RONUTOR-917780 format. One record per atom (N, C-alpha, C, CB): residue number from 1; residue in one letter; y, z negated, x negated. Coordinates in steps of 0.1 Angstrom, whole numbers, plus 5000, padded with zeros to 4 digits. Glycine has a CB too. Layout:
N
NUM | A | Y | Z | X
...
This chain:
101
1 | M | 4880 | 5053 | 4866
1 | M | 4886 | 5052 | 4878
1 | M | 4888 | 5041 | 4880
1 | M | 4882 | 5057 | 4889
2 | N | 4898 | 5045 | 4890
2 | N | 4912 | 5035 | 4887
2 | N | 4910 | 5025 | 4903
2 | N | 4931 | 5048 | 4885
3 | L | 4916 | 5019 | 4911
3 | L | 4918 | 5009 | 4916
3 | L | 4941 | 5008 | 4921
3 | L | 4911 | 4998 | 4902
4 | L | 4942 | 5015 | 4934
4 | L | 4955 | 5017 | 4930
4 | L | 4963 | 5009 | 4943
4 | L | 4958 | 5034 | 4927
5 | S | 4965 | 5000 | 4941
5 | S | 4974 | 4990 | 4958
5 | S | 4987 | 4993 | 4957
5 | S | 4973 | 4970 | 4958
6 | F | 4989 | 4993 | 4969
6 | F | 5002 | 4991 | 4970
6 | F | 5007 | 4985 | 4978
6 | F | 5008 | 5000 | 4970
7 | Y | 5019 | 4976 | 4981
7 | Y | 5021 | 4966 | 4983
7 | Y | 5037 | 4970 | 4993
7 | Y | 5020 | 4957 | 4969
8 | T | 5036 | 4970 | 5008
8 | T | 5042 | 4970 | 5013
8 | T | 5049 | 4955 | 5029
8 | T | 5037 | 4982 | 5013
9 | S | 5054 | 4961 | 5036
9 | S | 5058 | 4955 | 5047
9 | S | 5053 | 4960 | 5061
9 | S | 5071 | 4955 | 5047
10 | E | 5057 | 4954 | 5070
10 | E | 5049 | 4960 | 5083
10 | E | 5063 | 4971 | 5090
10 | E | 5043 | 4943 | 5096
11 | K | 5075 | 4967 | 5082
11 | K | 5090 | 4964 | 5088
11 | K | 5086 | 4980 | 5080
11 | K | 5105 | 4949 | 5082
12 | Q | 5089 | 4980 | 5068
12 | Q | 5094 | 4995 | 5058
12 | Q | 5083 | 5008 | 5066
12 | Q | 5090 | 4993 | 5035
13 | H | 5098 | 5018 | 5070
13 | H | 5089 | 5029 | 5071
13 | H | 5100 | 5042 | 5063
13 | H | 5084 | 5032 | 5091
14 | H | 5088 | 5048 | 5064
14 | H | 5096 | 5064 | 5059
14 | H | 5091 | 5075 | 5060
14 | H | 5099 | 5067 | 5047
15 | S | 5097 | 5085 | 5066
15 | S | 5094 | 5099 | 5079
15 | S | 5092 | 5091 | 5089
15 | S | 5079 | 5110 | 5077
16 | D | 5098 | 5083 | 5099
16 | D | 5097 | 5075 | 5110
16 | D | 5081 | 5074 | 5114
16 | D | 5105 | 5081 | 5122
17 | M | 5074 | 5073 | 5105
17 | M | 5062 | 5063 | 5106
17 | M | 5064 | 5049 | 5099
17 | M | 5049 | 5069 | 5100
18 | P | 5053 | 5040 | 5095
18 | P | 5052 | 5031 | 5086
18 | P | 5053 | 5035 | 5077
18 | P | 5043 | 5025 | 5085
19 | L | 5058 | 5030 | 5066
19 | L | 5053 | 5035 | 5053
19 | L | 5035 | 5035 | 5047
19 | L | 5063 | 5026 | 5043
20 | Y | 5030 | 5025 | 5054
20 | Y | 5012 | 5020 | 5050
20 | Y | 5009 | 5035 | 5056
20 | Y | 5001 | 5002 | 5060
21 | E | 5016 | 5037 | 5074
21 | E | 5005 | 5054 | 5074
21 | E | 5011 | 5062 | 5062
21 | E | 5009 | 5066 | 5092
22 | W | 5022 | 5061 | 5059
22 | W | 5024 | 5081 | 5056
22 | W | 5016 | 5077 | 5041
22 | W | 5047 | 5091 | 5055
23 | L | 5017 | 5066 | 5036
23 | L | 5012 | 5063 | 5021
23 | L | 4992 | 5068 | 5022
23 | L | 5016 | 5041 | 5017
24 | L | 4991 | 5071 | 5036
24 | L | 4973 | 5071 | 5036
24 | L | 4974 | 5087 | 5042
24 | L | 4963 | 5056 | 5050
25 | E | 4988 | 5092 | 5047
25 | E | 4985 | 5107 | 5052
25 | E | 4991 | 5113 | 5042
25 | E | 4991 | 5112 | 5067
26 | E | 5001 | 5113 | 5030
26 | E | 5002 | 5115 | 5017
26 | E | 4989 | 5117 | 5009
26 | E | 5008 | 5106 | 5012
27 | A | 4980 | 5106 | 5009
27 | A | 4971 | 5108 | 5001
27 | A | 4954 | 5112 | 5005
27 | A | 4973 | 5099 | 4995
28 | K | 4959 | 5116 | 5016
28 | K | 4950 | 5123 | 5025
28 | K | 4952 | 5140 | 5024
28 | K | 4953 | 5118 | 5041
29 | A | 4965 | 5142 | 5022
29 | A | 4968 | 5155 | 5017
29 | A | 4972 | 5164 | 5006
29 | A | 4973 | 5156 | 5021
30 | M | 4968 | 5153 | 4994
30 | M | 4968 | 5155 | 4982
30 | M | 4951 | 5158 | 4978
30 | M | 4975 | 5143 | 4974
31 | G | 4943 | 5151 | 4990
31 | G | 4929 | 5153 | 4987
31 | G | 4920 | 5140 | 4982
31 | G | 4928 | 5164 | 4977
32 | V | 4922 | 5131 | 4986
32 | V | 4922 | 5117 | 4982
32 | V | 4910 | 5117 | 4995
32 | V | 4939 | 5105 | 4983
33 | H | 4902 | 5112 | 4991
33 | H | 4889 | 5112 | 4995
33 | H | 4884 | 5096 | 5006
33 | H | 4881 | 5113 | 4979
34 | G | 4893 | 5086 | 5003
34 | G | 4897 | 5080 | 5012
34 | G | 4908 | 5065 | 5010
34 | G | 4885 | 5078 | 5018
35 | G | 4908 | 5057 | 5017
35 | G | 4920 | 5051 | 5015
35 | G | 4917 | 5040 | 5032
35 | G | 4934 | 5065 | 5014
36 | S | 4929 | 5027 | 5031
36 | S | 4921 | 5018 | 5036
36 | S | 4935 | 5006 | 5036
36 | S | 4906 | 5015 | 5026
37 | A | 4945 | 5004 | 5048
37 | A | 4951 | 4996 | 5047
37 | A | 4946 | 4981 | 5055
37 | A | 4962 | 5002 | 5050
38 | F | 4957 | 4970 | 5044
38 | F | 4952 | 4961 | 5058
38 | F | 4962 | 4951 | 5055
38 | F | 4934 | 4953 | 5058
39 | R | 4960 | 4948 | 5071
39 | R | 4976 | 4935 | 5070
39 | R | 4972 | 4919 | 5067
39 | R | 4984 | 4932 | 5088
40 | A | 4978 | 4916 | 5056
40 | A | 4978 | 4899 | 5058
40 | A | 4981 | 4891 | 5072
40 | A | 4991 | 4894 | 5049
41 | I | 4970 | 4878 | 5075
41 | I | 4976 | 4873 | 5077
41 | I | 4985 | 4859 | 5081
41 | I | 4974 | 4878 | 5076
42 | A | 4988 | 4861 | 5064
42 | A | 4997 | 4843 | 5059
42 | A | 5003 | 4850 | 5046
42 | A | 4983 | 4825 | 5052
43 | G | 5014 | 4846 | 5045
43 | G | 5014 | 4847 | 5029
43 | G | 5028 | 4845 | 5026
43 | G | 5008 | 4863 | 5022
44 | F | 5036 | 4844 | 5011
44 | F | 5051 | 4839 | 5013
44 | F | 5054 | 4853 | 4996
44 | F | 5054 | 4814 | 5010
45 | G | 5064 | 4858 | 4996
45 | G | 5068 | 4866 | 4988
45 | G | 5079 | 4861 | 4975
45 | G | 5072 | 4874 | 4997
46 | R | 5088 | 4867 | 4972
46 | R | 5093 | 4864 | 4961
46 | R | 5105 | 4850 | 4964
46 | R | 5099 | 4877 | 4955
47 | H | 5110 | 4852 | 4978
47 | H | 5121 | 4841 | 4985
47 | H | 5112 | 4831 | 4987
47 | H | 5129 | 4844 | 5000
48 | G | 5097 | 4828 | 4986
48 | G | 5087 | 4811 | 4989
48 | G | 5089 | 4810 | 5002
48 | G | 5095 | 4794 | 4982
49 | R | 5093 | 4823 | 5013
49 | R | 5088 | 4817 | 5028
49 | R | 5080 | 4824 | 5035
49 | R | 5098 | 4815 | 5037
50 | M | 5070 | 4817 | 5043
50 | M | 5064 | 4810 | 5048
50 | M | 5061 | 4821 | 5058
50 | M | 5069 | 4797 | 5050
51 | H | 5057 | 4837 | 5062
51 | H | 5054 | 4844 | 5067
51 | H | 5037 | 4843 | 5077
51 | H | 5058 | 4853 | 5058
52 | E | 5037 | 4843 | 5090
52 | E | 5023 | 4840 | 5088
52 | E | 5024 | 4848 | 5108
52 | E | 5016 | 4819 | 5083
53 | D | 5015 | 4856 | 5111
53 | D | 5017 | 4864 | 5120
53 | D | 5015 | 4854 | 5135
53 | D | 5008 | 4876 | 5118
54 | T | 5018 | 4839 | 5133
54 | T | 5019 | 4832 | 5150
54 | T | 5028 | 4832 | 5149
54 | T | 5013 | 4818 | 5156
55 | F | 5046 | 4833 | 5140
55 | F | 5055 | 4832 | 5141
55 | F | 5062 | 4847 | 5147
55 | F | 5057 | 4826 | 5131
56 | F | 5064 | 4846 | 5159
56 | F | 5068 | 4858 | 5175
56 | F | 5082 | 4862 | 5158
56 | F | 5078 | 4847 | 5201
57 | E | 5091 | 4850 | 5155
57 | E | 5103 | 4856 | 5149
57 | E | 5102 | 4860 | 5133
57 | E | 5116 | 4846 | 5152
58 | L | 5091 | 4861 | 5132
58 | L | 5084 | 4867 | 5118
58 | L | 5078 | 4882 | 5121
58 | L | 5069 | 4857 | 5112
59 | A | 5078 | 4884 | 5131
59 | A | 5070 | 4898 | 5138
59 | A | 5070 | 4912 | 5127
59 | A | 5080 | 4905 | 5154
60 | G | 5064 | 4920 | 5122
60 | G | 5070 | 4931 | 5114
60 | G | 5074 | 4926 | 5101
60 | G | 5082 | 4936 | 5119
61 | E | 5071 | 4917 | 5096
61 | E | 5074 | 4911 | 5083
61 | E | 5064 | 4904 | 5072
61 | E | 5083 | 4901 | 5085
62 | L | 5051 | 4905 | 5076
62 | L | 5039 | 4906 | 5072
62 | L | 5033 | 4917 | 5062
62 | L | 5034 | 4907 | 5083
63 | A | 5029 | 4910 | 5049
63 | A | 5024 | 4927 | 5041
63 | A | 5014 | 4929 | 5043
63 | A | 5024 | 4930 | 5025
64 | V | 5014 | 4945 | 5040
64 | V | 5008 | 4951 | 5043
64 | V | 4997 | 4959 | 5034
64 | V | 5016 | 4956 | 5049
65 | K | 4987 | 4960 | 5023
65 | K | 4980 | 4965 | 5012
65 | K | 4977 | 4979 | 5017
65 | K | 4968 | 4957 | 5008
66 | V | 4981 | 4985 | 5010
66 | V | 4973 | 4996 | 5007
66 | V | 4963 | 5006 | 4994
66 | V | 4981 | 5002 | 5011
67 | E | 4951 | 5006 | 4995
67 | E | 4938 | 5007 | 4981
67 | E | 4934 | 5021 | 4983
67 | E | 4920 | 4995 | 4984
68 | F | 4935 | 5024 | 4974
68 | F | 4930 | 5036 | 4968
68 | F | 4915 | 5039 | 4957
68 | F | 4941 | 5039 | 4960
69 | V | 4904 | 5041 | 4953
69 | V | 4898 | 5048 | 4947
69 | V | 4905 | 5063 | 4938
69 | V | 4890 | 5049 | 4956
70 | L | 4910 | 5060 | 4931
70 | L | 4913 | 5073 | 4924
70 | L | 4912 | 5076 | 4908
70 | L | 4926 | 5077 | 4927
71 | D | 4911 | 5090 | 4906
71 | D | 4910 | 5094 | 4890
71 | D | 4919 | 5094 | 4885
71 | D | 4904 | 5104 | 4886
72 | D | 4929 | 5092 | 4873
72 | D | 4939 | 5091 | 4864
72 | D | 4948 | 5101 | 4871
72 | D | 4936 | 5093 | 4849
73 | E | 4944 | 5113 | 4871
73 | E | 4950 | 5124 | 4878
73 | E | 4960 | 5119 | 4893
73 | E | 4936 | 5133 | 4882
74 | L | 4952 | 5117 | 4899
74 | L | 4956 | 5113 | 4913
74 | L | 4962 | 5103 | 4912
74 | L | 4946 | 5112 | 4922
75 | T | 4961 | 5094 | 4900
75 | T | 4966 | 5078 | 4904
75 | T | 4983 | 5085 | 4902
75 | T | 4960 | 5062 | 4890
76 | D | 4983 | 5092 | 4890
76 | D | 4996 | 5093 | 4888
76 | D | 5003 | 5103 | 4897
76 | D | 4999 | 5095 | 4875
77 | R | 4998 | 5114 | 4901
77 | R | 5006 | 5122 | 4912
77 | R | 5009 | 5111 | 4924
77 | R | 4996 | 5136 | 4918
78 | L | 5004 | 5103 | 4929
78 | L | 5007 | 5097 | 4937
78 | L | 5016 | 5083 | 4942
78 | L | 5000 | 5097 | 4938
79 | I | 5014 | 5076 | 4921
79 | I | 5025 | 5071 | 4918
79 | I | 5042 | 5080 | 4918
79 | I | 5021 | 5068 | 4905
80 | E | 5042 | 5085 | 4914
80 | E | 5046 | 5095 | 4910
80 | E | 5061 | 5097 | 4927
80 | E | 5029 | 5106 | 4908
81 | K | 5048 | 5102 | 4935
81 | K | 5054 | 5103 | 4954
81 | K | 5060 | 5094 | 4957
81 | K | 5044 | 5102 | 4966
82 | V | 5051 | 5083 | 4953
82 | V | 5062 | 5069 | 4958
82 | V | 5073 | 5069 | 4948
82 | V | 5054 | 5051 | 4958
83 | R | 5070 | 5068 | 4935
83 | R | 5084 | 5066 | 4929
83 | R | 5095 | 5077 | 4932
83 | R | 5082 | 5065 | 4914
84 | H | 5094 | 5087 | 4937
84 | H | 5107 | 5095 | 4946
84 | H | 5110 | 5095 | 4957
84 | H | 5107 | 5106 | 4947
85 | L | 5105 | 5081 | 4965
85 | L | 5112 | 5076 | 4975
85 | L | 5122 | 5068 | 4977
85 | L | 5107 | 5073 | 4980
86 | N | 5124 | 5063 | 4961
86 | N | 5131 | 5050 | 4960
86 | N | 5136 | 5041 | 4970
86 | N | 5141 | 5052 | 4953
87 | M | 5121 | 5037 | 4972
87 | M | 5120 | 5022 | 4979
87 | M | 5116 | 5010 | 4971
87 | M | 5109 | 5023 | 4990
88 | N | 5119 | 5008 | 4959
88 | N | 5110 | 5000 | 4952
88 | N | 5094 | 4995 | 4956
88 | N | 5117 | 4990 | 4950
89 | V | 5090 | 5003 | 4959
89 | V | 5074 | 4997 | 4966
89 | V | 5067 | 4993 | 4953
89 | V | 5063 | 5010 | 4975
90 | H | 5061 | 4983 | 4954
90 | H | 5053 | 4975 | 4947
90 | H | 5043 | 4983 | 4944
90 | H | 5050 | 4963 | 4954
91 | Y | 5033 | 4983 | 4933
91 | Y | 5018 | 4991 | 4932
91 | Y | 5013 | 4982 | 4924
91 | Y | 5016 | 5006 | 4927
92 | L | 4999 | 4977 | 4924
92 | L | 4990 | 4972 | 4911
92 | L | 4978 | 4988 | 4908
92 | L | 4979 | 4953 | 4917
93 | K | 4979 | 4990 | 4898
93 | K | 4970 | 5000 | 4885
93 | K | 4959 | 4988 | 4880
93 | K | 4983 | 5008 | 4868
94 | Q | 4951 | 4988 | 4885
94 | Q | 4933 | 4981 | 4877
94 | Q | 4919 | 4996 | 4877
94 | Q | 4924 | 4962 | 4895
95 | R | 4918 | 4994 | 4866
95 | R | 4905 | 4998 | 4857
95 | R | 4892 | 4996 | 4864
95 | R | 4905 | 4989 | 4842
96 | V | 4884 | 5006 | 4870
96 | V | 4874 | 5001 | 4881
96 | V | 4863 | 5009 | 4876
96 | V | 4879 | 5003 | 4898
97 | D | 4848 | 5003 | 4878
97 | D | 4838 | 5007 | 4873
97 | D | 4832 | 5011 | 4893
97 | D | 4830 | 4993 | 4861
98 | D | 4830 | 5024 | 4894
98 | D | 4826 | 5024 | 4913
98 | D | 4817 | 5031 | 4905
98 | D | 4837 | 5031 | 4930
99 | G | 4800 | 5030 | 4917
99 | G | 4792 | 5038 | 4920
99 | G | 4785 | 5032 | 4930
99 | G | 4785 | 5042 | 4910
100 | I | 4770 | 5039 | 4934
100 | I | 4761 | 5031 | 4948
100 | I | 4750 | 5028 | 4942
100 | I | 4756 | 5038 | 4961
101 | A | 4747 | 5015 | 4947
101 | A | 4738 | 5002 | 4942
101 | A | 4726 | 5007 | 4953
101 | A | 4745 | 4983 | 4945
């Protein structure tokens, strides 16, 4: 199993919807059983500029992380769909064990 995380910003859109929402919808249509989007409260990126939700002028610039736990086939299919967007969406793929305790 893989933990597949995509990193986008609130302001990124595709198909007239926020990119994080599009990722969730696409995964659902592919048969993925669940996914979650998490909005950052603060952070900085490659340019070193601090972003916090308390600054009105930075509205829409905070990061959104979208996560899925997928098998290898669904992981590869979803990454390929995102690559076709040509939007330079960053992702992280990690091998994980899953189960119920």
